[in-house]
N, C-alpha and C positions, 0 to 999 in steps of 0.2 A: 438088236436093239437096245439090249445092258449097254454096249459101248455108246448106243447113241444118245442114250441116258446122263451116260459119264460127260458125254462132251456138252449137254447143254447144262449139266451143273456147273463145268469149269465156265462156260459163258456165262451163266448166272454170277458166280465167284467174281470173274473177271469185271460185270457189271458192276457189282457190287462194291469191287474197288475203287474202281473208276467213279464211282457217285461219290463215296468218301476221299477222294483226293484234292477237293477243294477246300479240306480243312487247313491244308497246307497255306494257299491262298487267305485262308481268312488270316491266319496268324502272321502275317505281311502286311495284310489290310489293317489291323488293330481289333477282329473281334477278340483276339485272346485277350489283349489291355483288357476288354470289357471282363471279362471272364475272371480274369487275375482282380481287377477292381470288388467283383462279387466276394472273392473269396477273401478278399483283404479285410469288405465291411464285418463280415462274417466273425471275421478274427477278430474284430478290434471292439466289438461291444463291450467291453468293461470297459475298454479304454475313455468308451465316449459316454458313457455314465462317469465315469471320472471328471470328466473338462465339462459336463454339465451339456454338452452337445444336443440341440435340438434339431428333429428333422422336419424338414417343411412338405406340405404335400403333395408336390410331385419327388418325392424320395431322396428331396437335395441336402447335403445336411450345412446346416452353415451353423456359425460360430459364435459361443454363448456372449452375450453383454457383461461389460463389468459389472452387473448387478447380480450377474448369475455366479458369477466367479468369486472363488471364495480366497485368490491370493489376493486380491485387492482389501481384503480385511487388516490386513500387512500395513496398510498406508500409515494405519494411528500410530506409528511410531514416530514419525517423524512429526506429529501436530505439539504444539503448546499445551501444557497442561491444561487441563479442564475444558479444551477446545474440543471439535471434532472435526475428522478429516476424512476428505475426501477420497477416494480410490486412487492407487497411485501407481498399480500393476499393471501392464498391457493386459486388456481381456484375453480368456485362455484360447486362441486361436489354436487347435492342435494341427499337426501337419497331416491333413485330410488325404485319403483315395482317391485318385480322379472317379467322381460319382459319377455314373451312366446316369444320364438323365431320362427322363421318364417318357421324350419321346423319340429313344432312341430303337430301334426293334434290336429285341435280345435274340440271340442266334441260334437262329433253327439246330434241334437237335441231332445227329448223324443220326439216321436208318441204320437201322440192323440188317442183316442178311436174312432174306427171306427162308422162311424152312423149307425143308426139301420134300414137304409131305403137303405143299397148300394145294390146294387144286389148282390145276391152268396156272403153276407156276408164277400169278401173282406178277406176267409179265407179257406185253404181248408183243413176239417176237418179228411176228411178220411185219410189223410199221416201225418208220423211223418215231419213237414217240421222244420229243424237247425231252432234255434231262434237265430236272429242277434248276433253277437258278442257285448257283451258290450265295448264300446270305454276303452282303457287300455294306459298307458303310454310308450313310447319305453325308452329302456334302457338309450339313448340319452338324453334326457327330464328330466330324473332322476340325469344326470350329470349336466344339466342346473341348474336345482334346486340348488345342491349344489356349482357353482360355481356364484349365487344368493346371496348364504349365505355367501361366499370368501367376494363379494361385497360390503358387510354391514358391514364387518369386518373394511375391509377401509372405508367406511362412518365414523364407528364410528372412525378411527382415524384424518381424515376428522374433526368430530364435535367435537373433544377435542380441535382441536387445533384451532379452530372456536371459543370456549368459553375460550382458551386463557391457558389450559392446555395443555403445552406445553413438560412439561417432559413424560405426560402421553402419548400423542400422537407422540413424536421419538419413544418411546418402542414399542405402538401398531403398526407403520408403520416398522420397526426394527423385529417385531414377523413374519412382512408378506412377507418380504425380505430373512428370513431364511425357506420360505418352498419353496420348488423347485417346485413343486407343481401348484403355483401361480404367475408363470414366468409373465402370462400374465397383473398380476397387478405390479408388480416389480417396473414400471419405475414412475406409478404413485406416491407409496408407498415410493419411495427414493424420490420424490419432495419434498412429505409431512412430511419425514425425514430431509430434508437440509434443510428448509424451518422453522423449527422447531427448529431445532439447531440455528439457528440467530436469532431468538426470544429469545433464551437463551442466549445471545451474546456469542456464542462458535461461533467467527464468521470460527477461522481456520480449525474448524469442518466441521463446514457448507463447505465454499470452499471444501474440501475435495467430499464431495459428491455431490455436485453440480459440479463438473472436472467429477465423475465417470458418470454422466448424461451425459455431452457434450461428452467422449467416446463412447459413442453410433452410434456418427454421427447425421447427420443434419434431417434426414428423422424420426428420434425420437420424439414423441410426444413435451416436454415441453423441446427443444434442443434453441427454441430462446429462451425461458423466461429465462434458467439456463445464456444464455449469458448475461442478462439482471441483473441477482443477480451477475453478477463479479462486475459488475460496482456499486452495491450497496455495497457489500462486501470493496471493496477498500476505501468507503468512511470512512466504519468507523475501519479500521486497521491504525495502526499508520504509516505502510508504505505501499504505493497503490502498490509497487515494487513486492508484495507478488502473485500478480495477475497477471504481464506482461506477463511471461511467458505462463498462460493459455491465456491469448488477443492473442499473439502472435499465437499460436497453431492454432487458429481459424482466421486465419486475411482474411482468401480467404472468412469467411462464410458474407452474407449480414445482417447486424446489423440492426435492428430496426430504423428508422429515429431520434427518440431521443434521441437515445443515439451515431449516427456515430459520431458527433463529439468529445465526450469525447472519443471514442474507438482509433478516429483517434492521438488525443494527446496522450494517454497510449500507441499507438504501437510507433510513435515518442519518448516516454521518452524510450520504450524497445531498441528500436537503439540505442538512446545516449549514454545510460548505457553499451550497447552490444561494441558500438562504442572503450567510454572510456579502456573497459577491453582489447580490441583488442589491442589498444596500448600501454597497459601496457605492454603484452605481445610480446612486439614487429611486429605485424604485419600490419603495417598503410594499408597495399595496399586494406584489408579489412575492416578497421577503415575508409576508406576512402567511402565505400560503404556503410556501414552504416548510416554514418553523411548526406550524399546525399540523403539516406531514410529520415530523419530526417526533411530535406528540404521541400522534397516531399509532404512529409504529412500534413506540416505546410499551406504549399501552397490551400490545401484542406479545411482548418477551417476558416468560415465566420470572420470577424474581429469584426463583434457584437456578437459572439459567447462569452460565459464565458469563454470556454477554451481557446481561441485566446491568451488572455497575457501569460499564462504560456508555451502553444507551441510557440508563438515568443521569447519567453525568451532561450529556446532549440534552436531555428536555432538561436539566436545569438552567442551563445557559440559556437556552430558547427563551425559558422563561423571565430570565434576568435582562435578557434582549426586549421581550416586551415591558415589563413595569418599565424599566431606563424610558421606554417614547412613550410610554404612557401616562408617568410620574409627571411630565411635563406640564400634563391638564390635569393636572392635579384629581384625577380619577379615584376612586377607588377599586376599581379594576387593576390598576395598577401598581395597589400595596400587595392586592390578592396575589399576580403574578410573582412579584418582590418575595414573599412570604413562601408562592409556592417553592421557586428557586432554592430558598434556605432549607427546607425539606427535605429539596432533591438532593443539595448536597449532603446532609447528614445523613441521608440515607447511602449515598454511596461511601462517606465513611464509617458506617456500623458495617458496609457487606465487604469494605477491602480491609477491616482488620487482620493484625498480623496473627496466624492460627498453624499450629501443626498441622502436616499432613501436603502442605501444599509444596507443589513442586518449586525449585530456582527461578524460573521463568515466570510464571504467574506471580509469585511473590513480589520479584521486580516490576512488573505490569502493575501489579495491586500498591505497590505504593507510591509509583509516579501518581497513579489516578487521584489515591489518597491525596499526595501533596498538592495536587491540582484543587482540589475538592475544600481544604484548608485554605486556599487564595479565591476561591471564589468568594466563600463566604465571609472571609473578611473585607474582600472589596463592596457584597452587600451591605454588608455593617458600614463600611464607611461614607456608602454612598446613602444611608439612611441616619446618618452621623449618630451612631453609635460608636465612638472611635475608640472606646475600654474592648466591647468584643471583639473588631478589627485586630487590635494587640492580640488580644489571646489567641484566635485563631492564626494571625499570624507567627505567632510562638510555636505555634505546632510546628511548622518546616523546620526539619533537622536540620543543621549545620553540616556545609558542603553538598547538599542534593541542587536538582536541578533548580529548583524554584527560588534555595537559599537566597542571593543575592539581591531577587526582584522583593522581598518577605520582606529583607534587612530596608531596602529604599521605601515599598508602601508604609512599614513602621516607624519611620522615621517622620512623614507627614503627622499619621494617626498620633505621636509622641509629641508635637508640635502642639497640632491641636488641643491637647490637653495640659501644655504647659509643660512640658518634661522634656525641654530644650537641652540637657545634659543626653539625655538617653540620643536623640533624634541626631546629634552631632558624633555622638560616639558612631555611630551606624554609617555616617558618612565619610568618617576616617576611616570605617573598611573597605568601601564604595572607593576611595580616593586612594588607595594602598597601587604600588606598580601590580601585583598580583593579578589587578582588576584592568589595567591601566586600557585594556581593549576593548572594554566595557563600553556601552553606551548610557551614559547617567547625566544626560545635561541639567534636567530639572535638578539635578542635588544642589550642582553651586547658586541658582537661585533661591533654592531654600534654605541653605547655609549663609547667605545672604539675606535673609527673610529673619531670621533668626538674631544675628546680629542687628540686625537694623532695629527689632522689637528689644534690644536689652541696651539697647542708644552708643552701638560702639559702631559710630557712621564712617570713619575712618577703615575700620575692616570690611565694614559691607562694602564699600566703593572698590576696596581692592579686590576681592572676590568679584565681586561686577565685572571689574576692567578683566580679571583673569577669563569669566566665562567669553564678553567677548571677543577677545583674543582668540580663546580655540574652539569656536562655534559661529562664529561669520563666516570665515572662510568657508564652513561646510553647508550653510545656505545660500552662501554666495552659489557655489557649485551645486547645490542642491535646483536653486533655481532655476541656473543653468541649463541642467539637463532635460527638468520639466518643459519648459519652454520649448525645447528642440521639436518637440512633439513627433517623435522617433516612432519608426514602428517598434510593436511588440518585444520583437526578436531582440531589435539593438537596447533594450532599454536593459536586456538578462547582459548581451554582448558584455556590457560597460562594467556589469559585477562580476561575472564570468572572466575577464579579463584580470580584475584583481586577486582572484580567486587562483589565478594562473601563477601569478606572480609569487603568491605566498607559497604557492607549494613549489617554486621550484627556487625560490629564495633567491629571485632577481633583486638589483638593487629598485628604492620606490624613492619620484622624486616627489616636493611637496604634495603634488596633486594630488600622486597615486596614494598619500598618505590620507588626503582626505576623503579619495574616492575608500578606502577602505574603513573609514569611520562608515559612509555610507553603507557601503555592504553590510558591515556589522546592524546598523538601524534597518537595512531592509529585511537582515534575515532572524529582525526582533519577529515579522510575522510567522506563526507557525507552521501555516498551510505555505507560501512560499519556500519555508525551510524545507519542509516535505521534499514538495517539487523540485527545487532543487538538489536533494539529496538521491529525488529518482532519476536527475540527468546526469549525475555525475555516474552515479550505478549504472544507467544505461551505458554509458561513454566507457567505462569500465571494460563491459561488455562484449564491447565496439573493438577495444584493444586487446581482448582475450585470443581474440581469433588470431593474433599471430604469434600465441603460446601452442596453437592447437597441432598436431599432425601435419606433414604438407601435401596429404592422399583430401584429405578437411580442406584445409587451407585454401588451397586453389580450387577444390569445386565450384561449381556450379551452385552447389546449394548455399554454400558461405554465401557466394555474390548477393545472390538474392533473400538471404539475411541481414548482409550487411546494409542492403536497401530500403528493406522494411523497420531496422533500427532507425536509419537517418531519417524516416516517415516519420517514426515514433519520437524521435528528439526533437525535429523541428515542431510538431505539437505539443510538445512539453513544455520547447522553448518559448512560443507564443503565450503559451498560458501562463509561464514563469514570468514573461515579460508583459504580461496585463496587471497580474499580481504586483509587480516591483514597481512600475508605474505608480499604480494607487497607492502604494505603502509609503511611495517616496513623495508623492501629493501631499499625503496625509501628513507626514513628517513634518514637510516644510510651512504649511499652515502651523502645525506645533510648536514648530521650533521661531515662527515668525512672530507667536503669543510669547514665548519665551523673552526672545529680547526686548520685546515691550513693555513684555511686564518687569524687566531687568533696567530698561529707561526709565521706567516710571518708579521705580525703586528706588535709584539713582537720584531723580528728582527728587521724591521723597525725604533722602538720604540727604543731598547738598542742602534742601531748605533745611532741615531740620539743624543741622551742621552750623548753619549762617545765623539762624534766630540764636544757637548758643552761644556763637563768639559774640554775637552780639548785646547778648544781656549778660556777657563777660566784662565788654567792652565798659556797658554803663555799670556797673556792679564793681568797676576799679581791677579784674579778673579775679573777683572771690566768690564768684558762682560758679558749681557743677555742677552737672547733671550724672556724672558716673560716681561711682563709690564703689569700695573693694567689698566684696561677699566674704562671709564668713562660709566656712567648709572646713571639711574633715575629709582626712584620706581611709578612716576607719570602713573595714571593710568587716563580710561575717568570717565566722571562721575559717569554713572552708576556702577561702579567696587569699590571695596574697595581691598588694599594691605594690603596682610594677609603674613609677613614673615613666611616660611617654617621652622621648627625644629624638622623634626623628624617624625613629628605626622601626622596621615591620617585619614581626615574623609568621610565618603561618600558622601556627598555632594560637596565636593570640587575636587573630581575625573572630570579628564578630563580639569581642568579649571589650572592646574600647569605650569606657563610661566617660565623657569629656566632661571635665569641671571649670564652670564658668566663674571664676578669680574676682571677673566686677561687672557691673550693669549700673542699670537705672538707678537712679539713687532710690527713686519710688517704683519696688517693685511692677503698680496696677499697672503702670505705665507701658509696661511689657506686652500688654493685651490691649495697643490701644486699636492695633489694627490690622488683629487677628483677622475681622472680617475680607478683609480689601485683599490679605494674604491667600485666604483659605478660596476666595474664587478665582484664584489663578489657575 
């Protein structure tokens, strides 16, 4: 009996061992991996808290969005002073262990050996009872394991990004985007790709990828942070208008609070540019709506915000435009708009005063904006016949600054209006110096001829007009030829781009090229066209930068894809620049026609006056004169030194010339006989 009981115990022990044997098969089929995953989860609790990882209802860990991560706060170091920046680093995507989905059955516990004293031994040895089936993984569970491996591929891309290996990170993310089976990871992969391109300095390529993310709609994971990146890219590109269309496309979305005012400014800028374009194509009613939208958006920006001065400047320009249009109808509203423009510009000047504590970049932005505000104040007063106020504001523009030459030219007209001919001619000497030979001021010669005409110096006036025709008549003919060709928008830009290329490469230019170079400078006086041209050049430089990348990146599928996208962007920008170039050339052609007509009119008047003078001399036996020598003095203030001008130019003397009229009309009052006709030019 004892022996039999021992045999039974041996049999029971054997069965127990047989029952536990499938555990080796479980390890082969992957259940032990699930157990390890659970063990890793328990051990990584503190790590999840550190990276702000949240759990979904199904128990699956999801990476935190950029708003939840602390590392994005470091992005502010790359922003200009006084401006807020979007998140710049990748969202924290921890290297997650394989998480067991809720649908996967947990492995069954291994039963312990039955106790020896159990009644009936717990086994029916008389029948062949089926053994409990070993827990196996379902097909879905195996598929989850495959997705985990894919997730690890994305984590590798994120890790490369964090290690500053941006080219490798971009290629790894692009490889994931090329696999249609991994559609669930495409959004995150594109986000990593877009940020990697930004870090590589490829801002236009980065913008293209962020645009694709935004096109997925506001319900997608990285929509809000992609909006933030638009602002960041706008600060890195030479021309902020490259993102204005994208900003306007998502104008109805709720932007993060820290970027809301910047968004309002950029949207106001978009409507301002759109309004100007509508004016140029003869749609003033639609332009009115755009300029009203500019004013509405500016009212939403607090006065203390860094973007308020720039927005206020746009408001002032919009008011000036409205006042100019309504003033023609002699309406009170037009004068009200002009006064509103003046007050807006004064506010800009107050807000941009040099103050301690501003960064160098912010101080530079303020100085440029302050200069533009002074110029606009001068133009507003000049348009309202308040010439001395205009001179006061033009004198505020510092020597050598961006607007300095323009201020000299415009002050010449204001000085002429108040009869200060010597000062007007002194400014024109600076504009005609060899240092500014490439600048475009055709009206300067007309003004010079008018001043000589007003002072009865008819022969000099005619010589100046001949010089004007010799210089600008070929420009007029070439302009007319270009406009009449009625080319595609892109072709108009190509003509100008060819001139830029020759200048850049130092190629020899023929006479036509020299004229086209003048036309190029003429076209680029339009600020929006110049900025668009800068964007095209910047984009082309980015395309050329691919040649300097490592071979693995240079010859990758990603590079091919990015280059194709950049070509599409370049085509769109060229079309936009071509439309603006054509509009600018047409406008300047009309202006040049008017100047040439004015020149002919002055020439006719000059010839007539000279004929009358000769006839009077003949009648009086040569005793009649219309010109006399003026009394003048070379005395100057104690802090100045008189130095006679003998044809040479010194850079430090530019802008300080005082022209002395040594002779002129016998009757000084006759110098004002045709002022009104000259002002109408």
